[in-house]
C-alpha positions in Angstrom: 0.8 9.2 6.9 2.2 5.9 5.5 2.8 5.8 1.8 3.9 2.5 0.3 5.0 2.0 -3.4 5.0 -1.5 -4.8 6.8 -2.9 -7.8 5.7 -6.4 -8.7 7.7 -9.3 -10.1 7.0 -10.1 -13.8 5.7 -13.5 -12.6 2.9 -12.0 -10.4 -0.6 -13.0 -11.6 -2.2 -10.5 -13.9 -4.9 -9.6 -11.4 -2.5 -8.9 -8.5 -3.0 -5.1 -8.6 -6.8 -5.6 -8.5 -6.6 -8.1 -5.7 -4.3 -6.0 -3.6 -6.4 -2.9 -4.2 -9.5 -4.8 -3.1 -7.7 -5.9 0.1 -7.0 -2.3 0.9 -10.5 -1.2 0.2 -12.2 -4.0 2.0 -9.9 -5.0 4.9 -7.4 -2.2 5.6 -9.8 0.7 5.5 -11.6 -0.9 8.4 -8.6 -1.2 10.7 -8.9 0.8 14.0 -6.8 4.0 13.7 -6.9 4.1 9.9 -8.7 7.3 9.0 -8.2 7.1 5.3 -6.9 4.4 3.0 -6.1 5.3 -0.6 -4.7 2.9 -3.2 -4.2 3.0 -7.0 -1.9 2.4 -9.9 0.3 5.1 -11.5 -1.7 8.1 -12.9 0.2 8.1 -16.2 1.4 11.7 -15.5 3.8 12.7 -18.3 6.3 14.9 -16.4 10.0 14.4 -16.0 9.9 14.5 -12.2 7.2 11.8 -11.9 8.2 8.1 -11.4 5.5 6.0 -12.8 7.5 2.8 -12.9 5.7 1.2 -9.9 2.5 -0.9 -10.2 0.6 0.2 -7.1 0.8 2.9 -4.4 -1.1 3.1 -1.1 -1.4 5.9 1.3 -2.8 5.3 4.8 -3.6 8.2 7.1 -3.7 7.3 10.8 -5.5 9.0 13.6 -2.3 9.2 15.7 1.3 8.2 15.9 0.3 5.4 18.2 -2.2 4.1 15.6 0.6 4.2 12.9 2.9 2.3 15.2 0.2 -0.3 16.0 -0.3 -0.9 12.3 3.1 -2.5 12.1 1.9 -5.5 14.2 -1.8 -5.5 13.2 -3.1 -8.9 12.1 -4.5 -7.4 8.9 -1.1 -6.0 8.0 0.4 -9.4 8.7 -2.2 -11.0 6.5 -1.5 -8.5 3.7 2.2 -9.3 3.8 1.8 -13.0 3.9 -0.7 -13.0 1.0 1.2 -10.7 -1.4 4.9 -10.4 -0.5 5.9 -13.2 -2.7 4.9 -11.0 -5.7 6.9 -8.0 -4.6 10.0 -7.1 -6.5 10.6 -3.9 -4.6 8.7 -2.0 -1.9 9.5 1.6 -0.8 7.9 3.2 2.3 7.5 6.9 3.0 6.3 7.8 6.5 5.4 11.4 7.3 3.8 13.4 10.1 0.9 15.3 8.7 
């Protein structure tokens, strides 16, 4: 499982969250080895332990560890980074074996 949390620069276009989300739904969900692709903004949960300061979070579930490793050099991953990384203020990744 590959969870990525994105904070965007204040200068990012107002539709960046929507455009990034569409990319996940339309491009990333179809990549070989991606079993599930979830993406969304903070839920607005009002609890002390919840960090809702980010703008978008994605979770990819891969079919295998090899598929997760292949994602790092996948052309769709490269396209995502090249299209959106200029808007990233901070990115945090959490990888887990499920």
